[in-house]
N, C-alpha and C positions, 0 to 999 in steps of 0.2 A: 925778956931783954935781947934774944937774938931774932926778934921779929922787927923791931927798930930799923936797923940797916936796911933790911929788905923791903919793909914799907917805904923808907925814904928813896930807895932805887927805883921803885914803882911808881911814886909820885912823880920823880923827876924826869923818868920816861915818858909818863903820861904828858906831864908838861910840855917836854920836847915836841912831843906827836902833835899835842893839840896846837901848838904855835905854828908848826909846819902846815897843818891844815889851814888855818888862819891865813897864813901868807899865801896859800895857793888860792883860797876864795877872794881876798883882796886883788890878786892878779887877773883873776876871771871878771870880777868887777869893772876892773880899769879896761880891761878887754871890751866887754860887753858896753862899756858906757862910751867908749872910742866908736865903736860899730853903731849904736845908737844916733850917736851925732853925726857921723857920715851919712845913714841911711834917712834922717831928719832932713839934712841938707839937699840930698838928693830929690826927695820928697817936695821940697820946697821949690827946688829948680823947674820940676817937673809941672808943678802948680802955676807957676810962672809961665811957663810956656803955653799950658792950657788956657791960661786967662788972656794971653795975648792974641790968640785965635778969635 
């Protein structure tokens, strides 16, 4: 019976760490999404300049 509080604390700690890592990953995905869209826009501008020549 003494192990139940310890197990519950460890499960809670694990879930908090897991959620923080998920939030970090979501932040990175948003960052890379924006970067990808900016780079795609630049590529399209360069292609349009090349096509005009």
